[in-house]
C-alpha positions in Angstrom: 0.1 0.2 -0.3 1.3 3.5 -0.8 2.4 5.9 1.8 -0.6 8.0 0.7 -3.1 5.6 0.7 -2.0 4.4 4.3 -2.2 8.2 5.6 -5.8 8.0 3.9 -7.1 5.0 5.7 -5.3 6.1 9.0 -7.0 9.7 8.6 -10.4 8.3 8.1 -10.2 5.7 11.1 -12.5 5.6 14.0 -10.7 8.7 15.8 -11.3 11.0 12.8 -14.7 9.9 12.3 -15.4 10.8 15.9 -13.5 14.4 15.4 -16.0 14.7 12.2 -18.9 14.4 14.6 -17.8 16.8 17.0 -16.9 19.0 14.0 -20.1 18.7 12.5 -22.0 19.3 16.2 -19.9 22.2 16.6 -20.7 23.6 13.5 -24.3 23.5 14.0 -23.6 26.6 16.3 -24.5 29.8 14.8 -21.6 32.3 13.7 -18.9 33.0 16.7 -20.2 36.8 17.2 -24.2 35.5 17.5 -22.9 32.2 19.7 -21.2 35.1 22.1 -24.5 37.3 22.1 -26.6 34.6 22.8 -24.5 33.3 25.4 -24.4 36.5 27.4 -28.0 36.9 26.8 -28.3 33.4 28.2 -26.0 34.0 31.2 -28.5 37.0 32.1 -31.3 34.5 32.1 -29.9 31.7 33.8 -28.5 34.5 36.5 -31.8 35.3 37.3 -33.0 31.8 38.1 -30.2 31.0 39.9 -30.4 34.2 41.9 -33.9 33.7 42.5 -33.2 30.2 43.6 -30.5 31.5 46.6 -28.0 29.3 44.9 -24.7 29.7 47.2 -21.8 28.2 48.5 -19.3 28.7 51.2 -16.4 31.4 50.6 -13.1 29.2 50.4 -10.8 32.1 50.3 -8.2 32.9 52.5 -9.7 36.7 53.1 -13.3 35.6 53.4 -14.7 35.9 56.9 -16.0 33.1 58.7 -19.1 31.7 57.5 -19.0 34.0 54.4 -20.8 32.7 51.2 -20.5 33.4 47.5 -24.0 33.6 46.4 -25.4 33.4 42.7 -25.8 37.2 41.6 -28.9 37.7 39.1 -28.6 40.3 36.7 -32.1 39.8 35.8 -33.2 42.8 37.8 -32.8 46.8 37.5 -29.6 46.6 39.3 -28.2 43.9 36.8 -29.5 46.3 33.9 -27.7 49.1 35.3 -24.8 46.8 35.5 -25.0 46.2 31.9 -25.7 49.2 30.1 -23.2 50.8 32.6 -20.1 48.9 31.7 -21.1 48.0 27.9 -18.0 50.0 26.9 -15.5 49.5 29.6 -16.3 45.8 29.3 -15.4 46.0 25.7 -12.3 48.4 25.9 -10.6 46.5 29.2 -10.8 42.8 27.7 -7.5 42.2 28.2 -6.5 40.5 25.0 -7.8 43.4 23.1 -5.2 46.2 23.6 -2.5 43.4 23.4 -3.3 42.3 20.0 -3.8 45.6 18.8 -0.6 47.6 19.8 1.4 44.0 18.9 -0.2 44.2 15.5 1.0 47.6 14.9 4.8 46.3 15.1 4.0 43.0 13.0 1.9 44.9 10.2 5.0 46.8 9.6 7.3 43.5 9.4 4.4 42.0 7.2 3.9 44.9 4.8 7.8 45.2 4.4 8.0 41.8 3.2 10.2 40.5 6.3 8.0 37.9 7.3 7.8 36.2 4.1 11.4 36.6 3.3 12.1 35.0 7.0 9.5 32.2 6.2 10.9 31.3 2.8 14.6 31.6 4.3 13.5 28.8 7.0 11.2 26.3 5.3 12.6 26.0 1.6 15.3 23.7 2.7 13.9 22.4 5.7 12.7 18.7 6.5 9.0 18.1 6.8 8.7 17.1 10.5 11.4 19.0 11.8 9.6 22.3 11.3 6.6 21.0 12.9 8.7 19.8 16.0 10.4 23.2 15.7 6.8 25.2 15.6 5.3 23.3 18.9 8.7 23.7 20.7 8.8 27.6 20.1 5.3 27.7 20.9 5.9 26.5 24.4 8.9 28.3 24.8 6.7 31.7 23.4 4.5 31.0 26.6 6.9 32.7 29.1 5.7 35.8 27.3 2.4 34.2 26.2 1.4 37.4 24.2 4.3 36.7 21.4 2.9 33.4 21.1 -0.7 34.0 20.3 0.1 37.4 18.3 3.3 36.1 16.6 3.9 32.4 16.3 0.5 31.1 15.5 -0.1 33.2 12.1 3.6 33.0 11.4 2.9 29.2 11.6 0.3 29.0 9.3 2.2 31.0 6.8 5.2 28.2 7.3 2.8 25.4 6.5 1.2 27.3 3.8 5.0 28.0 1.9 5.4 24.2 2.7 2.4 23.2 0.5 1.1 22.1 3.8 -2.4 23.0 5.4 -1.9 26.3 7.3 -4.6 25.2 9.5 -2.4 22.7 11.0 0.5 25.0 11.5 -1.7 27.3 13.4 -2.8 24.2 15.5 0.6 23.1 16.2 1.6 26.5 17.3 -1.8 27.1 19.6 -1.1 24.1 21.0 2.3 24.8 22.2 1.7 28.1 23.5 -1.8 27.3 24.6 -2.3 23.6 25.3 1.7 23.5 26.8 0.8 26.8 29.0 2.6 25.4 32.2 5.3 23.6 30.3 8.6 25.7 30.3 12.3 25.7 30.2 12.3 28.8 32.1 10.5 30.4 34.9 7.9 32.8 33.4 5.3 35.1 35.5 3.1 32.6 35.8 4.9 30.8 38.3 5.1 33.4 41.2 1.8 34.4 40.6 0.8 30.7 41.2 3.0 30.0 44.0 1.8 33.3 45.8 -1.7 32.0 46.0 0.0 28.4 46.7 1.4 29.4 49.5 -1.3 31.5 51.1 -3.7 28.4 51.0 -1.1 26.1 52.4 -0.9 28.9 55.2 -4.6 28.2 56.2 -3.0 24.7 57.6 0.5 25.6 58.3 1.0 29.6 58.9 5.1 29.3 58.3 5.1 27.5 54.9 6.9 28.8 52.4 6.2 28.3 48.3 8.8 29.1 45.9 8.5 30.3 42.0 10.6 27.9 41.2 8.5 25.0 43.0 7.6 23.0 39.8 10.5 24.0 37.6 12.0 20.5 37.3 8.3 19.0 36.1 7.5 22.0 33.9 11.0 21.5 32.2 10.9 18.3 31.4 7.0 18.4 30.5 8.3 21.0 27.7 9.7 17.9 26.0 6.7 15.7 26.7 4.3 18.6 25.1 6.4 19.1 22.1 6.9 15.2 21.2 3.1 14.8 21.7 2.1 17.7 19.7 4.2 17.2 17.1 3.1 13.6 16.4 -0.7 14.8 16.8 -0.3 17.2 14.4 1.9 15.1 11.9 -0.7 11.7 12.1 -3.9 13.3 13.3 -4.5 16.9 12.5 -3.1 17.0 9.1 -4.4 13.5 7.5 -7.8 15.1 8.8 -7.8 18.2 7.1 -6.7 16.9 3.9 -5.5 18.8 1.2 -5.8 22.7 1.8 -8.6 24.2 -0.6 -7.7 28.1 -1.0 -10.8 28.9 -2.6 -12.6 30.8 0.8 -9.0 32.4 1.7 -8.3 35.9 1.9 -6.3 36.9 -0.9 -3.8 38.7 1.0 -2.3 35.1 2.9 -2.0 33.7 -0.6 1.4 34.9 -1.7 2.3 33.6 -5.1 5.8 34.3 -4.5 6.1 32.3 -1.1 8.2 29.4 -2.7 10.7 31.7 -4.6 14.2 31.7 -3.6 15.4 34.6 -1.7 16.9 37.6 -4.1 20.5 39.1 -2.9 18.6 42.2 -2.0 16.5 40.1 0.3 19.4 38.5 1.7 21.1 41.8 2.2 18.0 43.1 3.8 17.6 40.1 6.1 21.3 40.8 7.3 20.5 44.6 7.9 17.1 43.3 9.9 19.2 40.8 12.0 21.9 43.7 12.7 18.8 45.9 13.9 17.4 43.1 15.7 20.6 42.8 17.7 20.8 46.4 18.9 16.7 46.1 19.9 17.7 43.2 21.9 21.0 44.9 23.2 18.6 48.0 24.3 16.3 45.3 26.0 19.0 43.4 28.1 20.2 47.1 28.9 17.0 48.0 30.1 16.3 44.7 31.9 19.2 42.7 32.8 21.5 44.6 35.4 20.6 45.4 38.9 18.8 48.3 39.5 18.0 48.7 35.4 14.6 50.5 34.7 12.9 47.1 34.0 13.5 45.5 37.0 11.6 46.0 40.2 12.7 48.6 42.5 11.8 47.0 45.8 12.8 43.3 45.2 14.9 43.5 41.6 12.0 41.1 40.4 11.6 40.9 36.4 8.0 41.8 36.5 8.4 45.2 34.8 9.8 43.7 32.1 7.1 41.0 31.6 4.5 43.5 31.7 6.5 45.5 29.0 6.8 42.5 26.5 4.1 43.7 23.8 5.6 47.2 23.8 8.9 45.3 23.3 7.0 43.3 20.2 5.7 46.6 18.9 9.1 47.8 18.8 11.2 45.0 17.7 9.1 44.3 14.6 9.2 48.2 13.8 12.8 48.5 14.1 13.5 45.1 12.0 10.8 45.6 9.4 11.6 49.0 8.4 15.3 48.0 8.6 14.2 45.7 5.8 11.8 47.6 3.8 14.7 50.7 3.7 17.2 47.9 2.3 14.8 46.4 -0.3 13.1 49.1 -1.5 9.3 48.5 0.0 9.2 51.0 2.8 10.6 54.4 2.4 9.6 57.1 4.6 7.0 57.5 7.9 4.4 57.2 5.0 4.8 53.7 4.5 4.8 52.8 8.2 1.7 54.2 9.0 0.0 52.5 5.7 1.2 49.2 7.0 0.3 49.6 10.5 -3.4 50.8 9.5 -3.2 47.9 6.9 -2.3 45.5 10.0 -5.4 46.7 12.1 -7.9 46.7 9.2 -7.4 42.7 8.9 -9.0 42.3 12.7 -12.3 43.7 11.9 -13.9 40.8 12.4 -11.7 40.2 15.6 -13.1 43.6 16.9 -16.3 42.6 16.3 -16.3 39.3 17.9 -14.4 40.4 21.1 -17.3 43.2 22.0 -19.8 40.3 22.5 -17.3 37.7 24.2 -15.9 40.3 26.4 -19.4 41.3 27.8 -20.3 37.3 27.8 -16.8 37.2 30.0 -18.0 40.1 32.4 -21.4 38.8 32.8 -20.2 35.5 33.7 -17.9 36.9 36.5 -20.2 39.5 37.6 -22.8 36.0 38.4 -20.4 34.2 40.6 -21.4 31.0 38.8 -17.8 30.0 37.6 -17.1 30.3 41.5 -19.7 28.4 42.6 -19.2 25.5 39.9 -15.5 25.3 41.1 -16.4 24.9 44.9 -19.1 22.4 43.9 -16.3 20.5 42.2 -14.1 20.5 45.3 -16.9 19.6 47.5 -17.3 16.7 45.5 -14.0 15.3 45.5 -13.8 15.9 49.3 -16.9 14.1 50.0 -15.4 11.1 47.8 -13.2 10.8 50.4 -9.7 9.9 48.1 -6.4 9.9 50.2 -4.2 7.7 48.0 -2.2 8.9 44.8 -5.4 8.1 42.4 -7.1 11.4 44.2 -4.8 13.6 41.5 -6.3 11.9 38.9 -10.0 13.2 40.0 -8.3 16.4 41.1 -6.4 17.0 37.7 -10.1 16.0 35.8 -11.9 18.6 38.0 -9.5 21.3 37.0 -10.0 20.7 33.3 -13.6 20.9 33.6 -13.3 24.2 35.7 -11.1 25.5 33.2 -13.7 25.3 30.6 -15.6 27.7 32.3 -12.7 29.8 34.2 -10.2 30.8 31.5 -7.6 32.5 33.8 -5.2 30.4 35.7 -4.9 32.6 38.9 -8.5 33.6 39.1 -9.4 29.3 38.7 -6.4 28.7 41.3 -7.6 31.7 44.1 -10.6 30.0 44.0 -9.6 26.2 44.4 -6.5 26.4 46.0 -7.8 27.5 49.5 -9.8 24.1 49.1 -7.8 21.9 47.9 -4.3 22.1 49.0 -5.1 22.3 52.6 -7.1 19.5 52.0 -4.6 17.3 50.2 -1.8 18.5 53.0 -4.1 16.8 55.3 -3.7 13.8 53.6 -0.1 14.1 53.2 0.8 15.6 50.4 2.9 18.5 49.7 1.6 22.3 48.4 4.2 22.3 45.6 3.1 18.9 44.1 -0.6 20.1 44.0 0.3 22.8 42.3 2.0 20.7 39.7 -1.1 18.3 39.5 -3.1 21.4 39.1 -1.3 23.4 35.9 -1.7 20.1 34.1 -5.8 20.4 34.5 -5.5 24.3 34.0 -3.4 23.6 30.6 -4.9 21.0 28.7 -8.5 22.1 27.7 -7.3 25.8 27.3 -7.4 25.1 23.5 -10.9 24.0 23.5 -12.8 26.3 25.4 -14.0 29.7 23.9 -13.9 31.3 27.4 -9.7 31.1 27.1 -9.0 34.9 26.4 -7.0 34.2 23.0 -9.7 31.8 21.1 -11.1 34.2 19.5 -8.4 35.6 18.0 -7.1 32.1 16.8 -10.2 31.8 15.0 -10.1 35.4 13.5 -6.8 34.1 12.2 -8.1 31.2 11.0 -10.6 32.9 8.9 -8.2 34.4 6.7 -7.2 31.2 5.3 -11.1 30.0 5.3 -13.7 32.3 5.8 -16.7 29.7 6.6 -14.5 27.8 9.4 -16.7 28.0 12.6 -16.1 27.0 16.2 -17.0 23.2 15.7 -13.9 22.9 13.2 -11.6 24.5 15.6 -12.7 22.4 18.8 -12.2 19.3 16.6 -9.0 20.5 15.4 -7.9 20.9 18.8 -9.4 18.3 20.6 -7.1 15.5 19.5 -4.2 18.2 21.0 -5.9 18.2 24.3 -7.0 14.3 25.0 -3.5 13.0 23.8 -1.7 15.9 26.2 -3.9 15.4 29.1 -3.2 11.0 28.8 0.2 11.5 28.5 0.8 14.6 31.0 -0.7 12.5 33.9 1.2 9.2 33.1 4.3 11.3 33.1 3.2 13.2 36.5 2.7 9.6 38.3 5.9 8.2 36.6 7.7 10.9 37.7 6.3 11.4 41.3 5.0 8.2 42.4 7.4 6.0 40.5 10.6 7.7 40.4 10.2 9.6 43.1 11.4 12.4 42.2 10.7 16.3 43.2 8.5 18.7 40.8 10.7 21.6 41.4 14.1 22.4 43.5 13.8 22.0 47.2 10.0 20.9 46.6 8.7 18.2 48.5 6.1 15.4 47.7 4.9 14.7 51.2 3.5 16.5 54.1 5.2 16.8 56.2 8.6 16.6 54.3 10.6 13.5 55.5 
């Protein structure tokens, strides 16, 4: 049997037929903009029902007073109407990914319009082995989540362009990058901004039981570092053997003409090579400036109190803009595609104009997310799930399987890692400490659940952006297609990550981080 026939046979197996069913069901849903509008309206009605029933749960947060409860808040009343109408604009403009995307795209647009991105893609892919590119994209996605906006705004669309240039389905490239950035959110070789954030929440929860307990930002570093290679391997294999065969040959009839560059497979011209050299020199200067501002003790982008790198990480989007502005213009000046400030302005305007659908989608998505937060229904769901596990009285290592599954489920509704952990940590950390497990281990298990379902929930802040990128390659794509494309990553990440967790912790007896205990009390 020929290789192509084998691929088609595997591609139409039971699992792919299952994904076809998921896609079909998902695409029965209305347009994503309409869906978020309906969800926002439905949330108002549901909140009225739960509010009238007086649904509430005990408040597990450390700051809560004794006997405090979290109650379902109804938006189906006069106060709710005032809240909705009075915050309609602020919900939109304060939606975190909106400003990030718009600012970053101003810079990325310059690099794209000048031809820099096209030249980079061609230089990378024309001589690269097929599967090495896939591995590199997933790995870059995992590493980029140290500064997650860069992964979503730059790497995901770039991966689509790379796959298209190689004659492969661009949505498969986007899926591979999205899986690395978001599905592998907690895997990294470096300590990122989320590590100290989660460690602080874990420490506060642990101190409910042990007031002197300390949890450090490096608490999960060992396990997350080795997870980087797991996610890269699994993500690459899923892309090559499941996602690409299911997507099949790419049909560009429904694509935005701007993404179909007929010169995408041409060899680099001498002037383009010179442009890339100058752009590389410009990039080195920008990176040197960033290092000067962020690395030395007392540098402007280090915290003046503790010397931490928080101000630097909060400046990542500004550096994305600056990096592509400088390198894109440098390349354009050499190649003749950009000559003055007017060309730069036109490039920025063109980039923002491509985000029309995303801006519309964000308006309605922001209302739904805000309504969901106001009603407290996500928090109530999280606490209810925690109480269920407590009532099951699980005490052995198997408890972590149920814990991770519950975190996966809650993550479908509470997209923020810190918000979800702030609610669940005060319940689970003391509970699992009492049965003998250390807070660092509990946090590591939580991060598996928090990461693996990011890529299949529209509640994840950047899901709408990825969908908007995808419509450039297929204007008819729906939420069902997106979820069906990403579901294999979610399933296999969960399976192999859980296996790694049990092997690493309970079979090999290795710590999840430097100085991190596995059992409590340690010993």
